[in-house]
N, C-alpha and C positions, 0 to 999 in steps of 0.2 A: 644696187637696191632691188629687192624682190617685191613684186606686187602680186596680191591675190585677188582673183575676181570675186564678185559678189556671191556667186554660187558656192565657191569654196568656203567663204566666210559663213554663209548660211548653214552649210553642212557641219562646219566645225562648231558653230554655236548650237546647232541642233544636237550634236553628239554630246556636248558638254551639258546641255539641258537634260538630255535623256540620262546621262550618267548621274547628274544631281538628283533626278527624279528617282532613279533606281536606288541610290544611296539613301534618300529620304524614305523610300518604301521599306528598305531593309531595316532602317532605324525604327520605323513605326511598327514593323512586324516584331522586331526584337523587344520593343517596349510593350507590345501587346502580350507577347509570351511571358515577359517578366511580370506584368500585371496579373496574368492568368495564374502564374505560379504563386504569386503573393496572395491572390484571392483563395487559391487552393489551400495554402498553408493556414490562412485565417479561418477558412471553412473547417479544416481539420482540427484546428485548435478549438473552434467553437463546438464541434461535435464531441471532442475529448472532454471539454468542460461540462457539457450537458450530460455526458455519460457519467462522469464522476459525481455530479450532483444527484443523478438518479440513484446510483449505487449507494451513496452515503445516506441519502434521505430514506430510501427503502429499508436499509439495515437499521437505521436509527429508529424509525417508526415501528418496525417489526419487533425489535427488542423492547421498545417502550410499551407496546400493546401487551406483550407477554408479561412485562414487569407489573403492569397495572392490573391485569385481569386474572393472571395465574396465581395460585397459592405460592407463598414464599418458598417452601421446600421444593415444589415442582420447578419454579423458576430458577432456583439455585442449582438444581441438578441439571437443568437445561443449559445454564451458563457454563457449568463445568464441562459438559459435553461440547459446547460451542468453542471453548478454549482449546480442546483437543482438535477440533476441526480447523481452527486457525493455525495450530502447530503443523498439522499435515500440509496445509496450504502453503505455509512459509517454507517448509522443506521442499515442497514441489517447486516453489518459485526459485529457490537456489539451485536445485538439481536439474530442472528442466526448462522452466519458463525464462528466467533471466539469461541463461546461456543461449537460448533461441533468440531472444530480443537483441543480444549483442553480436553473437557469432553469425547469425543468419541474415542480419540486416543488409549487408553489402554483397551477398552472394548472387551470381547469375541465376536466372530463373530455374534452369534445370537442376543445378546444384542445390539451390534453395529448396526445391520440391523434395529432393532426396533427403536433405538434412531434416526438413520438417517431418517427413515420413518416418525417419529413424527416431526422432524424439517423440513422435506420436506413439510409436510402439513402446518406447521407454515410459511414456506417460501411462499407457494402458497397463503395463506391468507393475508400475508403482501403485496404481489404483487397486489392482487385484491383490497385491501383497498387503497393502494397508487394510483392505476390507477383509481379507482372509484372517489376518492377525486379530483384528477387532472382533470378527465373528467367532473365532475359536475361543477367545477369552470370554466373550459374552455367553457363548453356549455352555462353557464350563461353569460360569457363575450362576447361570439360570438354573442349572440342575443341582447346585450345591447350596452354599450358605448365603448368597446374595442374589436372589432372583430379580429384584428390582434393578440393581446395578447391571446385571447381565442383560436385561431387556433394553436398557439405555444403550449399552455397547452394541447390541444387535441393530438397533435403530440407527446408531451412528455409523456403523459399517455400511448400511444400505444407503444412507444419505451422502456419505463422503464421496462415493464414486461419481455420481453425476455432479456434485458440487465442484469437485476438483476438475472434472472434465470440462465444465462450462468455463471455469477460470482459465484453463489451457486454451480454449477456443478464443476467448476475448483477447488474451495477451498475444497469441499468434497473429491475430488480425492487426494488432498495433505494431508488430514488427515491420510490416509493409505499409504502415501509415494509414490503414483503413479504419480510421476512427469512426466514420459513419456506420460501417458494418458492425463494429464492436458495440456502438451505442444502440443499434437496432436490436442486437442480441440481448443486451442488458435491459432494454425497455421491456422486452417480452419476459425475460427471466425474473427480473425484480418486480415488475408489475404483477406477475402471477404470485410471487412470494408475498407481496403486500396484500393482495386479494385473499390468499390462503390464510394469512395471519388474522385478517378481519373475520373471515368465516369461522375460523377455529375459536376465537375468543367469544364470538356471538353465539355459536351453537353449543360449545362445550364449557367455556368459561372456567370456573374453578375445577371442573371435572377433567380438564385437559391434562395430559401426561407429558413428560419430557419427550417420549417417543413420538407422540402426535405433533409436538412442536417441531421436532427435527424433520418429520415427514414433510412439513411445509417447505423447508429448504430443499429437501431432496427432490420432491415432485416438481417444483418450479424449475429446478436446474435441469431436469430431464428435458423439458421443453427447450431450454437453451442449447443443450447438447444436440438435440435433433435438428434445430435450425442451424447450428454450427457445422454439422456434417455437410450440409449443402453449401454453406458459406466457404468452407475450406476445400472445396472440390478442386480448385486450381492451385492450392498451396501444397498439396501432399502427393507424393509418389511412393508407392510401396514396392515398385519394380526395381530392385537393386540387389547387389551381392551382399552376403552376410558380412564380408570384410568392410564394406562401406558403412553398414549400420554400426558395427563395432567401433570403427574409427570415429563416427559422429558421437557415440556414447563416450568415448575416451576424451574427446575435445570438451564435451559438456562437463565431464567430471573434473578435468583439469581447471576449467574456469570456475566451477561452482562449489568446489570442496570447502574453500575458506568462507564463501558466502553461507554455506550450510551451517558451519559452526557459529558464525556471527548471527544468523537468523535464529538459531536455537537459543543463543544467549539473550537476544532481544526479546524473544517470546517469553522466556523465563522471567526476565526483568519486568515485563509488562503484565503477564498473566499469573505469575507465581503467587501473588497475594491471595488469589481466589483459592488456590490449593492449600495454602497455609491455613486460611479460615476454615476450609472444609475439614481438614484434619483435626484442628483444635476446637472448632466451635460447631461444626455441622453444616449440612447443605442449606438449611433454612437461613442461617446467618449470611451465607454466600448470596442468597437471593435478596436479602435486605440490603446488604452492602452494594451489590451490583445495581440494584434499582436506583439507589441514590447517586452513585458515581456515574451511571449511564448518562445522566443529564449534563455532565461535563462535556460530553461528546458533541454538544452544539457548537463547540469550537472546531470541529473536524473539517468543515469546508475551508477555513483559513489554513489549517495545518496541511491538509492534502494539497491545496493549491501551492503552498510553499514547498512541499516535498517534490512536486512535479516540476515547478518552474525554476527554482533558485539554484540547483546544482550547476546547471550550465552557465548561469549568470556569474557565479563565483569563479568558474574556470575562465570565462572571458575577461573578468576583472583582473585576474592574475596574469593572463597573457598580454593584456593591454598595458598594465601598469606595474607588473612585477610584484614583489612583496609589499612595497609601499601602497600600490593601488589596491591590492587585495585587503590590506589592513584597513584602509579607509572604507572599502565596500563592506567589510564585516561589521564595522562600527555602525555604519548607516543602516544596514540590514537589521542589526540587533534592535535599534531604536524603532524602526518601522514595524517590525513584527510584534514587539511588545505593545506598541500603540494600537495595532490591529486587534490584539487580544484583550486589551484593557476594558472595553465595554462589557464583554462577556464576563470577565473576571469580576468587575465591579458589581454586577447583578448577582452572580452566584455566591461571591464571598460576602457581599453586603446584605443580601436579602434571601438567604437560603431557605428559611421557613416558608416564605411566600411562594418561592419557586416550587418547593415540594408540594405545597397545598394545591397550586395550580395544576401540577402534573398528575398527582395521585389522589387529590381530595383528602379525605381523613384516614386513608388506609394506613399511613405511617405516623399518625398523630401521637404525640407524647413520647416519641423515641428520640434517640440521639442523632438521627439522620441529618438535621440541619447543620450540626457541627461537622459531621462527616462530609457533607457536600461542600461546605466552605473550605475545609482543609484539602479536599481532593482537587477543587478548582485552583487553589493556591499552589498545590503541588504540580498540577499541569502547567501552570504559568512558569514556575521555576524550571521544570523539565524542558519546556520549549525554549527557554532562554539560552540553553546550550547549543541549540541547533545551528546558529550562525558559526560557532566554533567547529562543528562538524563539517559545515560547508567549506570553511577555510582549510581544514585538514584534507578534505577531498580534493580541493583545488591544488594543494601542495603534494598530492599523490601519497599521503601518509595514511593509508587505510589501516595499516597495522596498529597505529595509535588508537584508532576508533575501536578496533577489535578488543584491545586490552582495556579500553575505558569501559566497555560493556561487561567486563568481569566485575566491576564495582557493584552494580545492582545485585548480582547473584550472591556475592560474598555478604553484602549487608543484609539482604533478604533472609539468608539462612542464619544470620546471627542476630543483629539488631531487630530485624523484622519479626522473627519468630518470638523473641522476648517481649516485644511491645504487644503483639497480639495475645500472647499468653497472659500477661499481667493486666492489660487494659481492655481486653476483649475487642469488639469490632471497631471501637474508636482508635485502637492502636494501628489499624490498617492505614488510614490516610496519614497518620503521624509518621509511620514507617515510610510511606511513599514520599512524604515531604523531605525526610532525612536523606533518603536514597537519591532523590532528584537533586538535592543540594550538593551532595557529595559528587554526583556525576557531573554537575555543572562545574564544580571546582576542578575535578580531574581533567575534564575535556578542555577547560580554559587553560590550565597549566600546560597540557600537551600541545595545544595550539600555539601558545606564546613561546614555548621552547622550540617548536618547529619553525616558527616565524623568525626567532633570533638566529637560528642556524641558516635560514634562507637569506637573511640580510647580510650575514657574514660571508656567505658563499657568493653572492652576486657581485661584489666588487672584484673578487678574485677571478670570476668568470669574465668580467668585462676587461680585466687586465690581460688575461690569456688571449682574448680575442683581438 
């Protein structure tokens, strides 16, 4: 039998106590770090939400002020130019911004700075090319048969460069999760945009032109670009070989070429009605139509929150529960989203005349706009009902199905849509939108169910093989 003296026992107990204390300290430190990371993520999400609210609110109020105080032909011409601005931004997103968000997110800092520098050069070249093309066409029209249209194109060329530059800055900041910096940039940019819109409608009012309205967007974006140059100082490196730049461009193109086609189709499906109305009925009717349907955009906070938050949730539901779990999630999400939009839809569809009078007073009294607003709101509700099926297809990695589904609005717009506008006038626009969104809902739902049946057939086979 071995005996230990009291000193040895004390040392052993002390060592165990110190070991337990060190382990407890490590656990506490680990918990503190986890809590700090969690708070950081919550803070980032809060800034991202605030940022989106500011952008959506400023754009909504800006367009509303122009719709209320500008003459209908001026507002219609402005909205046509604005749809062109959205197209250029969508193409920029597919070719430059989204490749950066995905491809650069996990790069080491040095490689990240080089990749960002290469895409910043690509962004600058894209802006120069777009502005040059718009400016050349505008200059030709100004000196020939359409000086008014030429002037609008020249104003659009000037506004597009800072507008797209500011969008590049904010999205690059999001690649590294710097939501607060992006929010600060947007607070400055869109705060100045809203201030400029108020000044313009108060000082010029009906005398304002599409060019002066576009200048509000361009000048406010200049401030965002100037702030962004300082914010991106640690993100960008231009010191690199030409081969490195070309390689980054090639990677961006490989990633973004299908996105470019899809974004083009999505833009045409969403904005094509304005151009059909312009060609058949004139710019004034575009202004009247867009003034009414702009009020439907009060649903945008719900839609944008869904677009930002739900795609990853659908993927997690699929990974956790397979096809069955994803199917349950899609059904639940469909119900929740429709319930979230129901209060907006009930007001817009049930009381369109009161909503229009509240928004515009007697400016559009005695017109068919209440019917147009009600039909547009119903079309928005039907169109959004397909979004859970989009999420299911994304979770199942069936992006090609989504691309083909977006061919439906283009085909129907060029056939049914044109016919309805031609025979029914401006009332045919929301009817066309309702028909197109219903067809898109059916097509997307069928694609989702077909892909889900295939997934359920393949899963037992995969389980057997394993």
